[in-house]
PDB file with one MODEL, atoms N, CA, C and O in Angstrom:
MODEL        1
ATOM      1  N   UNK A   1       4.833  61.172  63.620  1.00  0.00           N
ATOM      2  CA  UNK A   1       4.735  60.723  62.238  1.00  0.00           C
ATOM      3  C   UNK A   1       4.140  61.809  61.354  1.00  0.00           C
ATOM      4  O   UNK A   1       4.515  61.945  60.189  1.00  0.00           O
ATOM      5  N   UNK A   2       3.211  62.584  61.912  1.00  0.00           N
ATOM      6  CA  UNK A   2       2.602  63.655  61.131  1.00  0.00           C
ATOM      7  C   UNK A   2       3.610  64.729  60.773  1.00  0.00           C
ATOM      8  O   UNK A   2       3.523  65.344  59.710  1.00  0.00           O
ATOM      9  N   UNK A   3       4.577  64.957  61.673  1.00  0.00           N
ATOM     10  CA  UNK A   3       5.594  65.971  61.407  1.00  0.00           C
ATOM     11  C   UNK A   3       6.480  65.546  60.239  1.00  0.00           C
ATOM     12  O   UNK A   3       6.841  66.376  59.405  1.00  0.00           O
ATOM     13  N   UNK A   4       6.828  64.281  60.173  1.00  0.00           N
ATOM     14  CA  UNK A   4       7.668  63.789  59.077  1.00  0.00           C
ATOM     15  C   UNK A   4       6.911  63.878  57.758  1.00  0.00           C
ATOM     16  O   UNK A   4       7.488  64.236  56.731  1.00  0.00           O
ATOM     17  N   UNK A   5       5.638  63.557  57.785  1.00  0.00           N
ATOM     18  CA  UNK A   5       4.828  63.619  56.567  1.00  0.00           C
ATOM     19  C   UNK A   5       4.684  65.055  56.079  1.00  0.00           C
ATOM     20  O   UNK A   5       4.448  65.279  54.891  1.00  0.00           O
ATOM     21  N   UNK A   6       4.821  66.016  56.962  1.00  0.00           N
ATOM     22  CA  UNK A   6       4.740  67.422  56.576  1.00  0.00           C
ATOM     23  C   UNK A   6       6.104  67.981  56.186  1.00  0.00           C
ATOM     24  O   UNK A   6       6.209  68.744  55.225  1.00  0.00           O
ATOM     25  N   UNK A   7       7.153  67.606  56.926  1.00  0.00           N
ATOM     26  CA  UNK A   7       8.466  68.218  56.723  1.00  0.00           C
ATOM     27  C   UNK A   7       9.226  67.659  55.518  1.00  0.00           C
ATOM     28  O   UNK A   7       9.978  68.397  54.881  1.00  0.00           O
ATOM     29  N   UNK A   8       9.057  66.406  55.195  1.00  0.00           N
ATOM     30  CA  UNK A   8       9.775  65.835  54.054  1.00  0.00           C
ATOM     31  C   UNK A   8       9.338  66.475  52.737  1.00  0.00           C
ATOM     32  O   UNK A   8      10.207  66.874  51.962  1.00  0.00           O
ATOM     33  N   UNK A   9       8.055  66.596  52.442  1.00  0.00           N
ATOM     34  CA  UNK A   9       7.678  67.299  51.206  1.00  0.00           C
ATOM     35  C   UNK A   9       8.066  68.773  51.218  1.00  0.00           C
ATOM     36  O   UNK A   9       8.402  69.342  50.179  1.00  0.00           O
ATOM     37  N   UNK A  10       8.019  69.391  52.399  1.00  0.00           N
ATOM     38  CA  UNK A  10       8.433  70.784  52.505  1.00  0.00           C
ATOM     39  C   UNK A  10       9.919  70.932  52.187  1.00  0.00           C
ATOM     40  O   UNK A  10      10.313  71.865  51.487  1.00  0.00           O
ATOM     41  N   UNK A  11      10.738  70.028  52.691  1.00  0.00           N
ATOM     42  CA  UNK A  11      12.173  70.073  52.420  1.00  0.00           C
ATOM     43  C   UNK A  11      12.459  69.821  50.939  1.00  0.00           C
ATOM     44  O   UNK A  11      13.331  70.465  50.357  1.00  0.00           O
ATOM     45  N   UNK A  12      11.742  68.905  50.341  1.00  0.00           N
ATOM     46  CA  UNK A  12      11.927  68.625  48.913  1.00  0.00           C
ATOM     47  C   UNK A  12      11.501  69.825  48.075  1.00  0.00           C
ATOM     48  O   UNK A  12      12.157  70.160  47.088  1.00  0.00           O
ATOM     49  N   UNK A  13      10.409  70.470  48.463  1.00  0.00           N
ATOM     50  CA  UNK A  13       9.942  71.656  47.727  1.00  0.00           C
ATOM     51  C   UNK A  13      10.943  72.804  47.859  1.00  0.00           C
ATOM     52  O   UNK A  13      11.231  73.485  46.875  1.00  0.00           O
ATOM     53  N   UNK A  14      11.471  73.026  49.053  1.00  0.00           N
ATOM     54  CA  UNK A  14      12.456  74.087  49.236  1.00  0.00           C
ATOM     55  C   UNK A  14      13.743  73.787  48.468  1.00  0.00           C
ATOM     56  O   UNK A  14      14.328  74.685  47.863  1.00  0.00           O
ATOM     57  N   UNK A  15      14.178  72.546  48.492  1.00  0.00           N
ATOM     58  CA  UNK A  15      15.370  72.165  47.735  1.00  0.00           C
ATOM     59  C   UNK A  15      15.168  72.363  46.243  1.00  0.00           C
ATOM     60  O   UNK A  15      16.069  72.833  45.548  1.00  0.00           O
ATOM     61  N   UNK A  16      13.997  72.009  45.751  1.00  0.00           N
ATOM     62  CA  UNK A  16      13.697  72.212  44.331  1.00  0.00           C
ATOM     63  C   UNK A  16      13.646  73.681  43.964  1.00  0.00           C
ATOM     64  O   UNK A  16      14.095  74.074  42.887  1.00  0.00           O
ATOM     65  N   UNK A  17      13.097  74.496  44.861  1.00  0.00           N
ATOM     66  CA  UNK A  17      13.039  75.939  44.612  1.00  0.00           C
ATOM     67  C   UNK A  17      14.437  76.533  44.516  1.00  0.00           C
ATOM     68  O   UNK A  17      14.728  77.300  43.598  1.00  0.00           O
ATOM     69  N   UNK A  18      15.294  76.182  45.456  1.00  0.00           N
ATOM     70  CA  UNK A  18      16.650  76.707  45.422  1.00  0.00           C
ATOM     71  C   UNK A  18      17.437  76.163  44.235  1.00  0.00           C
ATOM     72  O   UNK A  18      18.302  76.857  43.700  1.00  0.00           O
ATOM     73  N   UNK A  19      17.151  74.944  43.818  1.00  0.00           N
ATOM     74  CA  UNK A  19      17.793  74.403  42.626  1.00  0.00           C
ATOM     75  C   UNK A  19      17.394  75.197  41.386  1.00  0.00           C
ATOM     76  O   UNK A  19      18.237  75.494  40.539  1.00  0.00           O
ATOM     77  N   UNK A  20      16.122  75.536  41.279  1.00  0.00           N
ATOM     78  CA  UNK A  20      15.654  76.347  40.143  1.00  0.00           C
ATOM     79  C   UNK A  20      16.315  77.714  40.169  1.00  0.00           C
ATOM     80  O   UNK A  20      16.768  78.196  39.131  1.00  0.00           O
ATOM     81  N   UNK A  21      16.380  78.359  41.351  1.00  0.00           N
ATOM     82  CA  UNK A  21      17.033  79.661  41.454  1.00  0.00           C
ATOM     83  C   UNK A  21      18.505  79.575  41.059  1.00  0.00           C
ATOM     84  O   UNK A  21      19.020  80.464  40.381  1.00  0.00           O
ATOM     85  N   UNK A  22      19.179  78.510  41.478  1.00  0.00           N
ATOM     86  CA  UNK A  22      20.589  78.329  41.136  1.00  0.00           C
ATOM     87  C   UNK A  22      20.766  78.154  39.634  1.00  0.00           C
ATOM     88  O   UNK A  22      21.666  78.754  39.046  1.00  0.00           O
ATOM     89  N   UNK A  23      19.924  77.344  39.009  1.00  0.00           N
ATOM     90  CA  UNK A  23      20.045  77.126  37.570  1.00  0.00           C
ATOM     91  C   UNK A  23      19.750  78.399  36.776  1.00  0.00           C
ATOM     92  O   UNK A  23      20.379  78.647  35.747  1.00  0.00           O
ATOM     93  N   UNK A  24      18.806  79.197  37.244  1.00  0.00           N
ATOM     94  CA  UNK A  24      18.524  80.473  36.579  1.00  0.00           C
ATOM     95  C   UNK A  24      19.718  81.407  36.714  1.00  0.00           C
ATOM     96  O   UNK A  24      20.072  82.097  35.758  1.00  0.00           O
ATOM     97  N   UNK A  25      20.340  81.441  37.880  1.00  0.00           N
ATOM     98  CA  UNK A  25      21.499  82.302  38.088  1.00  0.00           C
ATOM     99  C   UNK A  25      22.670  81.865  37.212  1.00  0.00           C
ATOM    100  O   UNK A  25      23.375  82.712  36.664  1.00  0.00           O
ATOM    101  N   UNK A  26      22.886  80.571  37.071  1.00  0.00           N
ATOM    102  CA  UNK A  26      23.963  80.075  36.222  1.00  0.00           C
ATOM    103  C   UNK A  26      23.679  80.409  34.762  1.00  0.00           C
ATOM    104  O   UNK A  26      24.584  80.807  34.029  1.00  0.00           O
ATOM    105  N   UNK A  27      22.437  80.250  34.339  1.00  0.00           N
ATOM    106  CA  UNK A  27      22.067  80.527  32.960  1.00  0.00           C
ATOM    107  C   UNK A  27      22.203  82.013  32.627  1.00  0.00           C
ATOM    108  O   UNK A  27      22.511  82.361  31.487  1.00  0.00           O
ATOM    109  N   UNK A  28      21.976  82.895  33.607  1.00  0.00           N
ATOM    110  CA  UNK A  28      22.072  84.333  33.379  1.00  0.00           C
ATOM    111  C   UNK A  28      23.493  84.874  33.525  1.00  0.00           C
ATOM    112  O   UNK A  28      23.715  86.074  33.361  1.00  0.00           O
ATOM    113  N   UNK A  29      24.452  84.009  33.830  1.00  0.00           N
ATOM    114  CA  UNK A  29      25.848  84.439  33.911  1.00  0.00           C
ATOM    115  C   UNK A  29      26.240  85.039  35.243  1.00  0.00           C
ATOM    116  O   UNK A  29      27.217  85.784  35.320  1.00  0.00           O
ATOM    117  N   UNK A  30      25.500  84.731  36.293  1.00  0.00           N
ATOM    118  CA  UNK A  30      25.784  85.291  37.608  1.00  0.00           C
ATOM    119  C   UNK A  30      27.154  84.859  38.121  1.00  0.00           C
ATOM    120  O   UNK A  30      27.789  85.604  38.868  1.00  0.00           O
ATOM    121  N   UNK A  31      27.613  83.696  37.747  1.00  0.00           N
ATOM    122  CA  UNK A  31      28.848  83.153  38.284  1.00  0.00           C
ATOM    123  C   UNK A  31      30.008  83.246  37.296  1.00  0.00           C
ATOM    124  O   UNK A  31      31.026  82.579  37.482  1.00  0.00           O
ATOM    125  N   UNK A  32      29.872  84.055  36.258  1.00  0.00           N
ATOM    126  CA  UNK A  32      30.971  84.239  35.314  1.00  0.00           C
ATOM    127  C   UNK A  32      32.103  85.003  35.989  1.00  0.00           C
ATOM    128  O   UNK A  32      31.869  85.884  36.816  1.00  0.00           O
ATOM    129  N   UNK A  33      33.317  84.657  35.628  1.00  0.00           N
ATOM    130  CA  UNK A  33      34.491  85.298  36.208  1.00  0.00           C
ATOM    131  C   UNK A  33      34.819  86.535  35.379  1.00  0.00           C
ATOM    132  O   UNK A  33      35.284  86.424  34.245  1.00  0.00           O
ATOM    133  N   UNK A  34      34.578  87.709  35.948  1.00  0.00           N
ATOM    134  CA  UNK A  34      34.819  88.951  35.231  1.00  0.00           C
ATOM    135  C   UNK A  34      36.151  89.595  35.591  1.00  0.00           C
ATOM    136  O   UNK A  34      36.599  90.502  34.890  1.00  0.00           O
ATOM    137  N   UNK A  35      36.794  89.149  36.665  1.00  0.00           N
ATOM    138  CA  UNK A  35      38.034  89.770  37.113  1.00  0.00           C
ATOM    139  C   UNK A  35      39.270  89.124  36.523  1.00  0.00           C
ATOM    140  O   UNK A  35      40.258  89.816  36.277  1.00  0.00           O
ATOM    141  N   UNK A  36      39.249  87.841  36.290  1.00  0.00           N
ATOM    142  CA  UNK A  36      40.449  87.139  35.855  1.00  0.00           C
ATOM    143  C   UNK A  36      40.829  87.396  34.395  1.00  0.00           C
ATOM    144  O   UNK A  36      42.020  87.562  34.134  1.00  0.00           O
ATOM    145  N   UNK A  37      39.912  87.443  33.426  1.00  0.00           N
ATOM    146  CA  UNK A  37      40.330  87.623  32.037  1.00  0.00           C
ATOM    147  C   UNK A  37      41.111  88.915  31.761  1.00  0.00           C
ATOM    148  O   UNK A  37      42.065  88.864  30.985  1.00  0.00           O
ATOM    149  N   UNK A  38      40.763  90.074  32.349  1.00  0.00           N
ATOM    150  CA  UNK A  38      41.584  91.257  32.073  1.00  0.00           C
ATOM    151  C   UNK A  38      43.000  91.160  32.634  1.00  0.00           C
ATOM    152  O   UNK A  38      43.931  91.719  32.055  1.00  0.00           O
ATOM    153  N   UNK A  39      43.174  90.462  33.745  1.00  0.00           N
ATOM    154  CA  UNK A  39      44.509  90.353  34.313  1.00  0.00           C
ATOM    155  C   UNK A  39      45.307  89.191  33.726  1.00  0.00           C
ATOM    156  O   UNK A  39      46.528  89.130  33.876  1.00  0.00           O
ATOM    157  N   UNK A  40      44.613  88.272  33.056  1.00  0.00           N
ATOM    158  CA  UNK A  40      45.319  87.139  32.459  1.00  0.00           C
ATOM    159  C   UNK A  40      46.259  87.579  31.348  1.00  0.00           C
ATOM    160  O   UNK A  40      47.315  86.974  31.161  1.00  0.00           O
ATOM    161  N   UNK A  41      45.898  88.612  30.615  1.00  0.00           N
ATOM    162  CA  UNK A  41      46.754  89.075  29.533  1.00  0.00           C
ATOM    163  C   UNK A  41      48.050  89.690  30.085  1.00  0.00           C
ATOM    164  O   UNK A  41      49.079  89.692  29.409  1.00  0.00           O
ATOM    165  N   UNK A  42      47.989  90.202  31.302  1.00  0.00           N
ATOM    166  CA  UNK A  42      49.191  90.773  31.914  1.00  0.00           C
ATOM    167  C   UNK A  42      50.161  89.689  32.376  1.00  0.00           C
ATOM    168  O   UNK A  42      51.364  89.935  32.464  1.00  0.00           O
ATOM    169  N   UNK A  43      49.656  88.505  32.671  1.00  0.00           N
ATOM    170  CA  UNK A  43      50.514  87.420  33.127  1.00  0.00           C
ATOM    171  C   UNK A  43      51.178  86.670  31.975  1.00  0.00           C
ATOM    172  O   UNK A  43      52.142  85.938  32.199  1.00  0.00           O
ATOM    173  N   UNK A  44      50.687  86.835  30.754  1.00  0.00           N
ATOM    174  CA  UNK A  44      51.269  86.111  29.611  1.00  0.00           C
ATOM    175  C   UNK A  44      52.573  86.713  29.162  1.00  0.00           C
ATOM    176  O   UNK A  44      53.186  86.220  28.215  1.00  0.00           O
TER     177      UNK A  44
ENDMDL
END
């Protein structure tokens, strides 16, 4: 029981940390598509 009481908050804290990192990366444009727009004009 002590292990569950320790691991559940740890898992929630790690999940929250990675969620914050993901949101910061999205806000900074890390996942913007930089390859498709230059080639899209060639397909039109």
